[in-house]
C-alpha positions in Angstrom: -4.4 -4.7 6.0 -4.4 -1.1 7.0 -0.8 -1.4 8.1 0.4 -0.2 4.7 -0.5 2.3 2.0 -1.4 1.1 -1.4 1.7 -0.4 -2.9 1.3 1.4 -6.2 1.4 4.7 -4.3 4.7 3.6 -2.7 6.3 3.2 -6.1 5.0 6.5 -7.4 7.3 8.0 -4.7 10.2 5.7 -5.8 9.9 6.5 -9.5 9.5 10.3 -9.0 11.5 10.8 -5.8 14.7 8.9 -6.5 15.2 10.9 -9.7 15.6 13.8 -7.4 17.9 12.0 -4.9 20.2 10.6 -7.7 20.1 13.2 -10.6 22.3 12.7 -13.7 24.8 15.4 -14.4 26.3 16.4 -17.7 30.0 15.5 -17.9 29.9 13.3 -14.8 33.3 11.8 -14.0 33.9 8.0 -14.0 34.3 8.0 -10.2 31.0 9.9 -9.6 29.3 7.5 -12.0 30.6 4.5 -10.2 29.5 6.0 -6.8 26.1 6.6 -8.2 25.8 3.0 -9.5 26.8 1.7 -6.1 24.3 4.0 -4.5 21.6 2.7 -6.8 22.5 -0.9 -5.8 22.1 -0.1 -2.2 18.8 1.6 -2.8 17.4 -1.3 -4.9 18.6 -3.8 -2.1 16.9 -1.7 0.5 13.6 -1.6 -1.5 13.8 -5.4 -1.9 14.2 -5.7 1.8 11.3 -3.3 2.5 9.1 -5.3 0.1 9.8 -8.5 2.0 9.1 -6.9 5.2 5.9 -5.4 3.9 4.9 -8.8 2.5 5.6 -10.6 5.8 3.7 -7.9 7.7 0.6 -8.2 5.5 0.7 -12.0 5.7 0.9 -11.8 9.5 -2.0 -9.4 9.5 -4.2 -11.5 7.2 -3.5 -14.6 9.4 -4.3 -12.7 12.6 -7.6 -11.4 11.1 -8.6 -14.9 9.8 -7.9 -16.4 13.2 -9.8 -13.6 15.0 -12.8 -14.1 12.7 -12.9 -17.9 13.3 -12.5 -17.5 17.1 -15.4 -15.0 17.1 -17.7 -17.4 15.1 -16.7 -20.3 17.2 -17.4 -18.4 20.4 -20.8 -17.4 19.0 -21.7 -21.0 18.2 -20.6 -22.3 21.6 -22.5 -19.5 23.3 -25.6 -20.3 21.3 -25.3 -24.0 22.3 -24.8 -23.1 25.9 -28.0 -20.9 25.8 -29.9 -23.8 24.3 -28.6 -26.1 26.9 -29.7 -23.7 29.6 -33.2 -23.3 28.1 -33.6 -27.1 27.8 -32.4 -27.6 31.4 -34.8 -24.9 32.7 -37.7 -26.6 30.8 -36.9 -30.0 32.3 -36.6 -28.7 35.7 -39.8 -26.5 35.6 -41.7 -29.5 34.3 -40.3 -31.9 36.8 -38.5 -34.1 34.4 -35.4 -36.0 35.3 -32.3 -34.0 34.2 -29.4 -36.3 32.9 -25.9 -35.7 34.2 -24.5 -35.0 30.8 -25.7 -32.6 28.0 -29.4 -32.4 27.6 -29.2 -31.3 24.0 -29.5 -33.9 21.3 -26.5 -35.4 19.7 -27.8 -34.0 16.3 -27.9 -30.4 17.7 -24.3 -30.7 18.9 -23.1 -32.2 15.7 -24.9 -29.5 13.6 -23.1 -26.9 15.6 -19.8 -28.6 15.2 -20.4 -28.9 11.4 -21.1 -25.2 11.2 -17.9 -24.4 13.0 -15.9 -26.8 10.7 -17.5 -25.3 7.6 -16.7 -21.7 8.7 -13.1 -22.7 9.4 -12.8 -24.1 5.9 -14.3 -20.9 4.4 -12.1 -18.6 6.4 -9.0 -20.8 5.5 -9.8 -20.6 1.8 -10.3 -16.9 1.9 -6.9 -16.5 3.7 -5.2 -18.7 1.1 -6.6 -16.5 -1.7 -5.5 -13.3 0.1 -2.0 -14.7 0.5 -1.8 -15.8 -3.2 -2.7 -12.2 -4.2 0.0 -10.8 -1.9 2.4 -13.4 -3.5 1.5 -12.1 -6.9 2.0 -8.4 -5.9 5.4 -9.2 -4.3 6.5 -11.2 -7.3 5.7 -8.3 -9.6 7.5 -5.8 -7.4 10.6 -8.0 -7.0 10.8 -9.4 -10.5 9.3 -6.6 -12.7 9.0 -3.2 -11.0 12.2 -3.0 -9.2 14.4 -4.4 -12.0 12.7 -1.9 -14.3 13.4 0.9 -11.8 17.1 -0.2 -11.4 17.6 -0.3 -15.2 16.2 3.2 -15.6 18.3 4.6 -12.7 21.4 3.1 -14.0 20.7 4.6 -17.4 20.1 8.0 -15.9 23.3 7.7 -13.8 25.5 7.5 -16.9 23.5 9.6 -19.3 23.8 13.4 -19.3 20.6 14.9 -18.2 18.8 17.3 -20.7 18.6 20.9 -19.6 15.2 21.5 -17.9 13.5 24.8 -18.2 12.9 26.6 -14.9 9.1 26.5 -15.6 8.9 22.9 -16.5 7.1 20.4 -14.2 9.3 17.3 -14.1 7.6 15.2 -11.4 4.6 15.1 -9.0 4.4 13.1 -5.8 0.8 13.0 -4.7 -1.1 11.7 -1.7 -4.2 12.8 0.3 -1.9 14.0 3.1 0.8 15.8 1.2 1.7 16.7 -2.4 5.0 17.8 -3.8 6.2 18.7 -7.3 9.5 19.1 -9.0 9.5 22.3 -11.0 12.6 23.2 -12.9 14.7 21.1 -10.4 13.2 22.6 -7.3 11.0 20.7 -5.0 7.9 22.8 -4.1 4.5 22.5 -2.3 1.3 24.5 -2.6 2.0 28.1 -1.4 5.6 28.3 -2.6 6.7 30.7 -5.3 9.1 30.3 -8.3 10.1 33.4 -10.3 7.2 35.3 -9.0 4.7 32.6 -9.8 2.7 31.0 -6.9 2.2 27.3 -6.7 -1.6 27.5 -6.1 -2.2 23.7 -5.9 -0.7 20.3 -6.7 -3.1 17.8 -8.1 -2.4 14.1 -9.0 -1.5 14.8 -12.6 -0.9 18.6 -12.8 0.4 21.7 -10.9 -1.8 24.7 -10.8 0.1 28.0 -11.0 -1.1 31.5 -10.3 0.2 35.0 -11.2 -2.0 37.8 -10.3 -5.5 36.8 -11.5 -4.3 34.3 -14.0 -4.3 30.6 -13.2 -3.2 27.7 -15.3 -2.3 24.1 -15.1 0.8 22.2 -16.3 1.2 18.4 -16.4 4.5 16.7 -16.1 6.8 17.6 -19.1 4.1 19.8 -20.7 5.2 22.9 -22.4 5.0 25.9 -20.0 3.6 28.0 -22.7 3.5 31.8 -22.5 2.1 32.1 -19.0 5.5 32.6 -17.4 6.5 35.5 -19.7 
């Protein structure tokens, strides 16, 4: 299931990132508002489609892995039986016993191996079923709870005048191990950027670290900037 990032991380990007892509403006015209709502509809539809693709990809991956595990176990069992057959034939030949035309292993040995294979197949199938059920639950949550909530918030933002945001205010953070971005006073920044002479020293999961001269401080999302910017 390495094909996808953690799905919660995906929607951190959605919740924080889309507010940048579709900002609300004070005094927005009726036509602009209508256009925004249509854009939101398209965005939500695309997220639903991507969620379904994500789900199908993970199910396909889970099935592939389950089948590979079973084939590997079955192959090991068959190779073990073949080795036992070879050892038994070698023993009969070296001790001058008659070697029958069919298998020299006992029926019980063969049945035991077949039972182990069947049991492992049942175990892997049960694990696969549980994995798919967990994916079903996650997809249902995204489609029936998370996306409707996101759509409602975006629609409200689209028709509600946005409050004036101070230049120094952190209004969003998008964080991953590979890249971190922040929205500071309406400007998207990364570590190393500057705003009003203040350096973005680092972006952490829940705060931005600022630096001016020898002074460093942290600000969480929507936290009061304080006197550091003066």
